[in-house]
PyMOL Python script that loads the backbone (N, CA, C, O; Angstrom):
from pymol import cmd

cmd.read_pdbstr("""\
ATOM      1  N   MET A   1      93.792 111.902 138.752  1.00  0.00           N
ATOM      2  CA  MET A   1      92.358 111.873 138.879  1.00  0.00           C
ATOM      3  C   MET A   1      91.869 110.483 138.490  1.00  0.00           C
ATOM      4  O   MET A   1      92.177 109.994 137.403  1.00  0.00           O
ATOM      5  N   ASP A   2      91.118 109.856 139.364  1.00  0.00           N
ATOM      6  CA  ASP A   2      90.529 108.550 139.082  1.00  0.00           C
ATOM      7  C   ASP A   2      89.056 108.722 138.767  1.00  0.00           C
ATOM      8  O   ASP A   2      88.326 109.407 139.484  1.00  0.00           O
ATOM      9  N   VAL A   3      88.636 108.094 137.692  1.00  0.00           N
ATOM     10  CA  VAL A   3      87.230 108.146 137.291  1.00  0.00           C
ATOM     11  C   VAL A   3      86.705 106.726 137.255  1.00  0.00           C
ATOM     12  O   VAL A   3      87.304 105.851 136.630  1.00  0.00           O
ATOM     13  N   LYS A   4      85.580 106.493 137.929  1.00  0.00           N
ATOM     14  CA  LYS A   4      84.971 105.163 137.924  1.00  0.00           C
ATOM     15  C   LYS A   4      83.592 105.262 137.293  1.00  0.00           C
ATOM     16  O   LYS A   4      82.791 106.130 137.637  1.00  0.00           O
ATOM     17  N   LEU A   5      83.341 104.368 136.380  1.00  0.00           N
ATOM     18  CA  LEU A   5      82.044 104.323 135.708  1.00  0.00           C
ATOM     19  C   LEU A   5      81.262 103.121 136.208  1.00  0.00           C
ATOM     20  O   LEU A   5      81.784 102.007 136.263  1.00  0.00           O
ATOM     21  N   ASP A   6      80.011 103.352 136.572  1.00  0.00           N
ATOM     22  CA  ASP A   6      79.164 102.250 137.024  1.00  0.00           C
ATOM     23  C   ASP A   6      78.594 101.464 135.855  1.00  0.00           C
ATOM     24  O   ASP A   6      78.312 100.272 135.976  1.00  0.00           O
ATOM     25  N   ALA A   7      78.425 102.134 134.724  1.00  0.00           N
ATOM     26  CA  ALA A   7      77.833 101.477 133.553  1.00  0.00           C
ATOM     27  C   ALA A   7      78.892 100.633 132.848  1.00  0.00           C
ATOM     28  O   ALA A   7      80.058 101.022 132.790  1.00  0.00           O
ATOM     29  N   PRO A   8      78.490  99.483 132.315  1.00  0.00           N
ATOM     30  CA  PRO A   8      79.446  98.671 131.557  1.00  0.00           C
ATOM     31  C   PRO A   8      79.866  99.397 130.283  1.00  0.00           C
ATOM     32  O   PRO A   8      79.087 100.165 129.719  1.00  0.00           O
ATOM     33  N   ARG A   9      81.089  99.157 129.830  1.00  0.00           N
ATOM     34  CA  ARG A   9      81.609  99.848 128.665  1.00  0.00           C
ATOM     35  C   ARG A   9      81.376  99.075 127.372  1.00  0.00           C
ATOM     36  O   ARG A   9      82.043  99.348 126.373  1.00  0.00           O
ATOM     37  N   ARG A  10      80.475  98.147 127.362  1.00  0.00           N
ATOM     38  CA  ARG A  10      80.188  97.409 126.131  1.00  0.00           C
ATOM     39  C   ARG A  10      79.214  98.209 125.277  1.00  0.00           C
ATOM     40  O   ARG A  10      78.434  99.013 125.788  1.00  0.00           O
ATOM     41  N   ARG A  11      79.269  97.985 124.025  1.00  0.00           N
ATOM     42  CA  ARG A  11      78.413  98.690 123.076  1.00  0.00           C
ATOM     43  C   ARG A  11      77.148  97.907 122.823  1.00  0.00           C
ATOM     44  O   ARG A  11      77.192  96.702 122.576  1.00  0.00           O
ATOM     45  N   MET A  12      76.034  98.580 122.883  1.00  0.00           N
ATOM     46  CA  MET A  12      74.767  97.933 122.578  1.00  0.00           C
ATOM     47  C   MET A  12      74.488  98.073 121.090  1.00  0.00           C
ATOM     48  O   MET A  12      74.823  99.091 120.485  1.00  0.00           O
ATOM     49  N   TYR A  13      73.882  97.065 120.507  1.00  0.00           N
ATOM     50  CA  TYR A  13      73.536  97.114 119.090  1.00  0.00           C
ATOM     51  C   TYR A  13      72.414  98.109 118.877  1.00  0.00           C
ATOM     52  O   TYR A  13      71.422  98.106 119.606  1.00  0.00           O
ATOM     53  N   GLN A  14      72.573  98.961 117.875  1.00  0.00           N
ATOM     54  CA  GLN A  14      71.525  99.905 117.506  1.00  0.00           C
ATOM     55  C   GLN A  14      71.302  99.818 116.010  1.00  0.00           C
ATOM     56  O   GLN A  14      72.250  99.743 115.229  1.00  0.00           O
ATOM     57  N   GLU A  15      70.044  99.830 115.625  1.00  0.00           N
ATOM     58  CA  GLU A  15      69.737  99.879 114.205  1.00  0.00           C
ATOM     59  C   GLU A  15      69.957 101.297 113.712  1.00  0.00           C
ATOM     60  O   GLU A  15      69.833 102.260 114.468  1.00  0.00           O
ATOM     61  N   GLY A  16      70.280 101.410 112.453  1.00  0.00           N
ATOM     62  CA  GLY A  16      70.473 102.733 111.876  1.00  0.00           C
ATOM     63  C   GLY A  16      71.455 102.675 110.725  1.00  0.00           C
ATOM     64  O   GLY A  16      71.774 101.608 110.200  1.00  0.00           O
ATOM     65  N   THR A  17      71.912 103.825 110.360  1.00  0.00           N
ATOM     66  CA  THR A  17      72.815 103.958 109.223  1.00  0.00           C
ATOM     67  C   THR A  17      74.212 104.303 109.703  1.00  0.00           C
ATOM     68  O   THR A  17      74.380 105.171 110.559  1.00  0.00           O
ATOM     69  N   MET A  18      75.213 103.628 109.158  1.00  0.00           N
ATOM     70  CA  MET A  18      76.600 103.943 109.442  1.00  0.00           C
ATOM     71  C   MET A  18      77.110 104.850 108.330  1.00  0.00           C
ATOM     72  O   MET A  18      76.836 104.606 107.155  1.00  0.00           O
ATOM     73  N   LEU A  19      77.838 105.879 108.688  1.00  0.00           N
ATOM     74  CA  LEU A  19      78.406 106.814 107.723  1.00  0.00           C
ATOM     75  C   LEU A  19      79.917 106.762 107.834  1.00  0.00           C
ATOM     76  O   LEU A  19      80.469 106.867 108.929  1.00  0.00           O
ATOM     77  N   SER A  20      80.594 106.598 106.693  1.00  0.00           N
ATOM     78  CA  SER A  20      82.058 106.615 106.712  1.00  0.00           C
ATOM     79  C   SER A  20      82.562 107.477 105.568  1.00  0.00           C
ATOM     80  O   SER A  20      81.877 107.664 104.563  1.00  0.00           O
ATOM     81  N   TRP A  21      83.766 107.996 105.733  1.00  0.00           N
ATOM     82  CA  TRP A  21      84.379 108.817 104.688  1.00  0.00           C
ATOM     83  C   TRP A  21      85.882 108.606 104.733  1.00  0.00           C
ATOM     84  O   TRP A  21      86.446 108.226 105.759  1.00  0.00           O
ATOM     85  N   GLN A  22      86.517 108.861 103.599  1.00  0.00           N
ATOM     86  CA  GLN A  22      87.981 108.799 103.503  1.00  0.00           C
ATOM     87  C   GLN A  22      88.437 109.812 102.464  1.00  0.00           C
ATOM     88  O   GLN A  22      87.681 110.193 101.571  1.00  0.00           O
ATOM     89  N   ASN A  23      89.675 110.237 102.596  1.00  0.00           N
ATOM     90  CA  ASN A  23      90.264 111.232 101.694  1.00  0.00           C
ATOM     91  C   ASN A  23      89.412 112.500 101.611  1.00  0.00           C
ATOM     92  O   ASN A  23      89.264 113.077 100.533  1.00  0.00           O
ATOM     93  N   LEU A  24      88.856 112.933 102.735  1.00  0.00           N
ATOM     94  CA  LEU A  24      88.009 114.127 102.769  1.00  0.00           C
ATOM     95  C   LEU A  24      88.879 115.366 102.937  1.00  0.00           C
ATOM     96  O   LEU A  24      89.661 115.462 103.882  1.00  0.00           O
ATOM     97  N   SER A  25      88.738 116.307 102.021  1.00  0.00           N
ATOM     98  CA  SER A  25      89.423 117.594 102.113  1.00  0.00           C
ATOM     99  C   SER A  25      88.376 118.685 101.946  1.00  0.00           C
ATOM    100  O   SER A  25      87.454 118.555 101.140  1.00  0.00           O
ATOM    101  N   ILE A  26      88.524 119.765 102.713  1.00  0.00           N
ATOM    102  CA  ILE A  26      87.580 120.880 102.658  1.00  0.00           C
ATOM    103  C   ILE A  26      88.360 122.166 102.448  1.00  0.00           C
ATOM    104  O   ILE A  26      89.378 122.410 103.097  1.00  0.00           O
ATOM    105  N   TYR A  27      87.866 122.979 101.534  1.00  0.00           N
ATOM    106  CA  TYR A  27      88.538 124.226 101.174  1.00  0.00           C
ATOM    107  C   TYR A  27      87.607 125.406 101.396  1.00  0.00           C
ATOM    108  O   TYR A  27      86.391 125.290 101.244  1.00  0.00           O
ATOM    109  N   ALA A  28      88.195 126.552 101.759  1.00  0.00           N
ATOM    110  CA  ALA A  28      87.450 127.813 101.841  1.00  0.00           C
ATOM    111  C   ALA A  28      87.598 128.515 100.501  1.00  0.00           C
ATOM    112  O   ALA A  28      88.671 128.517  99.899  1.00  0.00           O
ATOM    113  N   MET A  29      86.507 129.109 100.045  1.00  0.00           N
ATOM    114  CA  MET A  29      86.527 129.804  98.758  1.00  0.00           C
ATOM    115  C   MET A  29      86.575 131.311  98.963  1.00  0.00           C
ATOM    116  O   MET A  29      85.946 131.840  99.879  1.00  0.00           O
ATOM    117  N   ASP A  30      87.316 131.995  98.115  1.00  0.00           N
ATOM    118  CA  ASP A  30      87.296 133.452  98.063  1.00  0.00           C
ATOM    119  C   ASP A  30      86.070 133.833  97.243  1.00  0.00           C
ATOM    120  O   ASP A  30      86.019 133.564  96.043  1.00  0.00           O
ATOM    121  N   GLN A  31      85.096 134.450  97.873  1.00  0.00           N
ATOM    122  CA  GLN A  31      83.824 134.757  97.207  1.00  0.00           C
ATOM    123  C   GLN A  31      83.987 135.752  96.060  1.00  0.00           C
ATOM    124  O   GLN A  31      83.266 135.667  95.066  1.00  0.00           O
ATOM    125  N   ASN A  32      84.915 136.684  96.184  1.00  0.00           N
ATOM    126  CA  ASN A  32      85.094 137.689  95.134  1.00  0.00           C
ATOM    127  C   ASN A  32      85.747 137.110  93.883  1.00  0.00           C
ATOM    128  O   ASN A  32      85.324 137.398  92.763  1.00  0.00           O
ATOM    129  N   ARG A  33      86.768 136.302  94.079  1.00  0.00           N
ATOM    130  CA  ARG A  33      87.506 135.740  92.933  1.00  0.00           C
ATOM    131  C   ARG A  33      87.028 134.348  92.539  1.00  0.00           C
ATOM    132  O   ARG A  33      87.395 133.834  91.483  1.00  0.00           O
ATOM    133  N   ARG A  34      86.202 133.738  93.398  1.00  0.00           N
ATOM    134  CA  ARG A  34      85.722 132.364  93.180  1.00  0.00           C
ATOM    135  C   ARG A  34      86.890 131.385  92.999  1.00  0.00           C
ATOM    136  O   ARG A  34      86.877 130.527  92.116  1.00  0.00           O
ATOM    137  N   THR A  35      87.877 131.538  93.847  1.00  0.00           N
ATOM    138  CA  THR A  35      89.036 130.651  93.854  1.00  0.00           C
ATOM    139  C   THR A  35      89.210 130.082  95.264  1.00  0.00           C
ATOM    140  O   THR A  35      88.618 130.583  96.221  1.00  0.00           O
ATOM    141  N   ILE A  36      90.013 129.049  95.382  1.00  0.00           N
ATOM    142  CA  ILE A  36      90.298 128.458  96.689  1.00  0.00           C
ATOM    143  C   ILE A  36      91.248 129.384  97.438  1.00  0.00           C
ATOM    144  O   ILE A  36      92.316 129.726  96.931  1.00  0.00           O
ATOM    145  N   SER A  37      90.859 129.790  98.651  1.00  0.00           N
ATOM    146  CA  SER A  37      91.718 130.683  99.425  1.00  0.00           C
ATOM    147  C   SER A  37      92.508 129.944 100.505  1.00  0.00           C
ATOM    148  O   SER A  37      93.606 130.371 100.863  1.00  0.00           O
ATOM    149  N   LYS A  38      91.959 128.831 101.035  1.00  0.00           N
ATOM    150  CA  LYS A  38      92.654 128.111 102.099  1.00  0.00           C
ATOM    151  C   LYS A  38      92.105 126.696 102.224  1.00  0.00           C
ATOM    152  O   LYS A  38      90.909 126.465 102.050  1.00  0.00           O
ATOM    153  N   GLN A  39      92.987 125.754 102.525  1.00  0.00           N
ATOM    154  CA  GLN A  39      92.558 124.384 102.791  1.00  0.00           C
ATOM    155  C   GLN A  39      92.314 124.254 104.294  1.00  0.00           C
ATOM    156  O   GLN A  39      93.215 124.503 105.095  1.00  0.00           O
ATOM    157  N   LEU A  40      91.095 123.862 104.678  1.00  0.00           N
ATOM    158  CA  LEU A  40      90.720 123.760 106.087  1.00  0.00           C
ATOM    159  C   LEU A  40      90.957 122.372 106.662  1.00  0.00           C
ATOM    160  O   LEU A  40      91.410 122.235 107.799  1.00  0.00           O
ATOM    161  N   ILE A  41      90.654 121.352 105.884  1.00  0.00           N
ATOM    162  CA  ILE A  41      90.824 119.961 106.310  1.00  0.00           C
ATOM    163  C   ILE A  41      91.517 119.224 105.180  1.00  0.00           C
ATOM    164  O   ILE A  41      91.159 119.391 104.014  1.00  0.00           O
ATOM    165  N   ASN A  42      92.516 118.404 105.520  1.00  0.00           N
ATOM    166  CA  ASN A  42      93.314 117.735 104.500  1.00  0.00           C
ATOM    167  C   ASN A  42      93.320 116.219 104.688  1.00  0.00           C
ATOM    168  O   ASN A  42      93.896 115.706 105.647  1.00  0.00           O
ATOM    169  N   ASN A  43      92.677 115.514 103.767  1.00  0.00           N
ATOM    170  CA  ASN A  43      92.799 114.066 103.641  1.00  0.00           C
ATOM    171  C   ASN A  43      92.502 113.306 104.942  1.00  0.00           C
ATOM    172  O   ASN A  43      93.342 112.537 105.411  1.00  0.00           O
ATOM    173  N   VAL A  44      91.324 113.514 105.522  1.00  0.00           N
ATOM    174  CA  VAL A  44      90.961 112.812 106.757  1.00  0.00           C
ATOM    175  C   VAL A  44      89.993 111.678 106.455  1.00  0.00           C
ATOM    176  O   VAL A  44      89.362 111.642 105.399  1.00  0.00           O
ATOM    177  N   ARG A  45      89.889 110.757 107.398  1.00  0.00           N
ATOM    178  CA  ARG A  45      88.927 109.667 107.270  1.00  0.00           C
ATOM    179  C   ARG A  45      88.242 109.474 108.609  1.00  0.00           C
ATOM    180  O   ARG A  45      88.768 109.867 109.650  1.00  0.00           O
ATOM    181  N   GLY A  46      87.068 108.868 108.576  1.00  0.00           N
ATOM    182  CA  GLY A  46      86.349 108.633 109.817  1.00  0.00           C
ATOM    183  C   GLY A  46      85.118 107.787 109.596  1.00  0.00           C
ATOM    184  O   GLY A  46      84.772 107.432 108.470  1.00  0.00           O
ATOM    185  N   VAL A  47      84.466 107.473 110.702  1.00  0.00           N
ATOM    186  CA  VAL A  47      83.259 106.659 110.666  1.00  0.00           C
ATOM    187  C   VAL A  47      82.355 107.092 111.819  1.00  0.00           C
ATOM    188  O   VAL A  47      82.836 107.448 112.894  1.00  0.00           O
ATOM    189  N   VAL A  48      81.050 107.058 111.588  1.00  0.00           N
ATOM    190  CA  VAL A  48      80.051 107.348 112.615  1.00  0.00           C
ATOM    191  C   VAL A  48      79.112 106.158 112.678  1.00  0.00           C
ATOM    192  O   VAL A  48      78.497 105.784 111.680  1.00  0.00           O
ATOM    193  N   GLN A  49      79.007 105.570 113.855  1.00  0.00           N
ATOM    194  CA  GLN A  49      78.126 104.432 114.081  1.00  0.00           C
ATOM    195  C   GLN A  49      76.737 104.941 114.466  1.00  0.00           C
ATOM    196  O   GLN A  49      76.611 106.083 114.909  1.00  0.00           O
ATOM    197  N   PRO A  50      75.698 104.127 114.310  1.00  0.00           N
ATOM    198  CA  PRO A  50      74.358 104.525 114.754  1.00  0.00           C
ATOM    199  C   PRO A  50      74.370 104.915 116.232  1.00  0.00           C
ATOM    200  O   PRO A  50      74.978 104.235 117.058  1.00  0.00           O
ATOM    201  N   GLY A  51      73.696 106.009 116.552  1.00  0.00           N
ATOM    202  CA  GLY A  51      73.637 106.477 117.929  1.00  0.00           C
ATOM    203  C   GLY A  51      74.755 107.420 118.320  1.00  0.00           C
ATOM    204  O   GLY A  51      74.767 107.903 119.452  1.00  0.00           O
ATOM    205  N   GLU A  52      75.704 107.704 117.423  1.00  0.00           N
ATOM    206  CA  GLU A  52      76.807 108.612 117.715  1.00  0.00           C
ATOM    207  C   GLU A  52      76.577 109.962 117.054  1.00  0.00           C
ATOM    208  O   GLU A  52      75.904 110.056 116.028  1.00  0.00           O
ATOM    209  N   LEU A  53      77.132 110.987 117.640  1.00  0.00           N
ATOM    210  CA  LEU A  53      77.079 112.335 117.091  1.00  0.00           C
ATOM    211  C   LEU A  53      78.507 112.767 116.803  1.00  0.00           C
ATOM    212  O   LEU A  53      79.371 112.675 117.675  1.00  0.00           O
ATOM    213  N   THR A  54      78.762 113.238 115.590  1.00  0.00           N
ATOM    214  CA  THR A  54      80.105 113.647 115.185  1.00  0.00           C
ATOM    215  C   THR A  54      80.040 114.967 114.447  1.00  0.00           C
ATOM    216  O   THR A  54      79.108 115.213 113.680  1.00  0.00           O
ATOM    217  N   ALA A  55      81.024 115.811 114.676  1.00  0.00           N
ATOM    218  CA  ALA A  55      81.144 117.078 113.948  1.00  0.00           C
ATOM    219  C   ALA A  55      82.506 117.120 113.274  1.00  0.00           C
ATOM    220  O   ALA A  55      83.508 116.707 113.859  1.00  0.00           O
ATOM    221  N   ILE A  56      82.542 117.614 112.060  1.00  0.00           N
ATOM    222  CA  ILE A  56      83.802 117.800 111.344  1.00  0.00           C
ATOM    223  C   ILE A  56      84.120 119.286 111.406  1.00  0.00           C
ATOM    224  O   ILE A  56      83.378 120.110 110.872  1.00  0.00           O
ATOM    225  N   LEU A  57      85.224 119.624 112.059  1.00  0.00           N
ATOM    226  CA  LEU A  57      85.596 121.018 112.265  1.00  0.00           C
ATOM    227  C   LEU A  57      86.949 121.290 111.627  1.00  0.00           C
ATOM    228  O   LEU A  57      87.814 120.416 111.576  1.00  0.00           O
ATOM    229  N   GLY A  58      87.115 122.496 111.149  1.00  0.00           N
ATOM    230  CA  GLY A  58      88.397 122.888 110.578  1.00  0.00           C
ATOM    231  C   GLY A  58      88.847 124.213 111.154  1.00  0.00           C
ATOM    232  O   GLY A  58      88.039 124.990 111.661  1.00  0.00           O
ATOM    233  N   GLY A  59      90.128 124.463 111.074  1.00  0.00           N
ATOM    234  CA  GLY A  59      90.673 125.731 111.550  1.00  0.00           C
ATOM    235  C   GLY A  59      90.354 126.860 110.592  1.00  0.00           C
ATOM    236  O   GLY A  59      89.893 126.641 109.471  1.00  0.00           O
ATOM    237  N   ARG A  60      90.601 128.032 111.043  1.00  0.00           N
ATOM    238  CA  ARG A  60      90.353 129.189 110.189  1.00  0.00           C
ATOM    239  C   ARG A  60      91.637 129.847 109.804  1.00  0.00           C
ATOM    240  O   ARG A  60      91.628 130.844 109.082  1.00  0.00           O
TER     241      ARG A  60
END
""", "prot")
cmd.dss("prot")
cmd.show_as("cartoon", "prot")
cmd.util.cbc("prot")
cmd.orient("prot")
Protein backbone atom coordinates (compact mmCIF):
# COMPACT_ATOMS: atom_id res chain seq x y z
CA MET A 1 0.00 0.00 0.00
CA ASP A 2 1.42 3.37 -1.02
CA VAL A 3 0.35 6.47 0.86
CA LYS A 4 1.13 9.95 -0.42
CA LEU A 5 0.74 13.04 1.70
CA ASP A 6 0.27 16.43 0.09
CA ALA A 7 1.11 18.31 3.28
CA PRO A 8 4.77 18.82 4.19
CA ARG A 9 5.97 16.69 7.09
CA ARG A 10 7.75 19.51 8.90
CA ARG A 11 6.65 20.52 12.35
CA MET A 12 5.27 23.97 12.93
CA TYR A 13 6.22 25.80 16.11
CA GLN A 14 3.39 25.99 18.63
CA GLU A 15 3.35 27.80 21.92
CA GLY A 16 2.29 25.80 24.92
CA THR A 17 3.49 23.47 27.59
CA MET A 18 5.62 20.38 27.03
CA LEU A 19 4.98 17.44 29.36
CA SER A 20 7.54 14.69 29.93
CA TRP A 21 7.79 11.75 32.30
CA GLN A 22 10.23 8.96 33.09
CA ASN A 23 10.23 5.89 35.33
CA LEU A 24 6.41 5.95 35.38
CA SER A 25 4.77 2.88 36.91
CA ILE A 26 1.05 2.43 37.54
CA TYR A 27 -0.51 -0.12 39.86
CA ALA A 28 -4.07 -1.37 40.39
CA MET A 29 -5.21 -1.44 44.00
CA ASP A 30 -7.34 -4.09 45.68
CA GLN A 31 -10.09 -1.94 47.20
CA ASN A 32 -10.98 -4.44 49.93
CA ARG A 33 -7.45 -5.05 51.22
CA ARG A 34 -5.98 -1.69 50.14
CA THR A 35 -2.96 -3.46 48.68
CA ILE A 36 -1.40 -3.52 45.22
CA SER A 37 -3.08 -6.23 43.16
CA LYS A 38 -1.37 -5.79 39.76
CA GLN A 39 1.21 -3.64 38.00
CA LEU A 40 -0.35 -2.13 34.85
CA ILE A 41 2.54 -0.05 33.50
CA ASN A 42 6.21 -0.61 34.33
CA ASN A 43 8.96 2.01 34.09
CA VAL A 44 7.94 3.90 30.93
CA ARG A 45 9.01 7.31 29.69
CA GLY A 46 7.56 9.73 27.19
CA VAL A 47 7.03 13.29 26.08
CA VAL A 48 4.08 15.29 24.72
CA GLN A 49 4.76 18.38 22.63
CA PRO A 50 2.32 21.32 22.36
CA GLY A 51 -0.52 20.45 20.00
CA GLU A 52 -0.25 16.68 20.55
CA LEU A 53 -2.75 14.38 22.23
CA THR A 54 -1.44 11.36 24.15
CA ALA A 55 -3.09 8.68 26.26
CA ILE A 56 -1.34 6.37 28.71
CA LEU A 57 -3.03 2.97 28.63
CA GLY A 58 -2.34 -0.20 30.54
CA GLY A 59 -3.48 -3.79 30.25
CA ARG A 60 -5.90 -5.37 32.61
